[in-house]
Every structure is written in C-alpha cells, then in structure tokens.
N, C-alpha and C positions, 0 to 999 in steps of 0.2 A: 758926619755923625760928630756925633762928640766921642770924647774919649770911655764917658762910665757908657756910653748905648752899645757904645764898638767892644768895651770888654765885656756885659751883661751878654750880646748879642755868641761873645769870643765860649766867653763860661755855660747856656746852654748848650751849643754846638758839639761843643767837649762834651759833658754832659749827655749828650744824647747820646753823640757815638760809645759812649762809655757805658749807657745797659743798650743798643742793638751789639752791642758785642757781649757782655755778661749772658742776651739774652739769645743771641744764636751757640753763643759759646754752653751752653743747658739745653741748646735740645741737644749738638753733637752732639754732649758726651748720655743721654740716656739712648741714643738712636747702637748706639757704642757698644753696646752690650753691658755697659757699665766699666766699662774697663778702663777707660778713662782713671777711677773714680776707685774702683780693689789699685788702682796703678801709687793714686797719689795716697791711700789707703795705709800701705804699706812701706811706704816712705816717710809715712808719718813716725807708724811702731821702728823703725829701723830697715825688717824686712826691707828685699833686691825684689822687684818685679820676679814672678815665676816664666822660665825664658819657653818660648811658644816652636812647637813645632808645629811638621806642616800634618801630624797622625793629627791633633788636635791634644794632646800629650802636652802636659807646665808639671816642668820639676821644677819639685819646691826647696 
C-alpha cells in the first residue's frame, strides 16, 4: 500500500466511525425521553439541570 492509499483508507475509517457514533448518540438520546437534550439546552441557557428525586419531582 502506498502512503496515499493508507491515508485515504484511514480517513474513510475515521469518517465511518464518526457517523456511527453520531447515529448511535442520536438514537440513545431519542430513546432517553429527551433528557439529554433538555440537559444540553439548560446548560446553554445558563440554568443548572433540575435534580431528580425518586418520586419524579424535579426541583428547578
């Protein structure tokens, strides 16, 4: 294998792993009742995520 072929194969592998990682992350976020998305939104807006108790009541 030449250096260009190796570099192309490595780039394709990294891109494939990146796509698989993004797809698996989006699937787990969707199945996780959107809590991850809510946590990210609150972090961006400057609010801390609500604490969760066993009763399911969140304290904002």
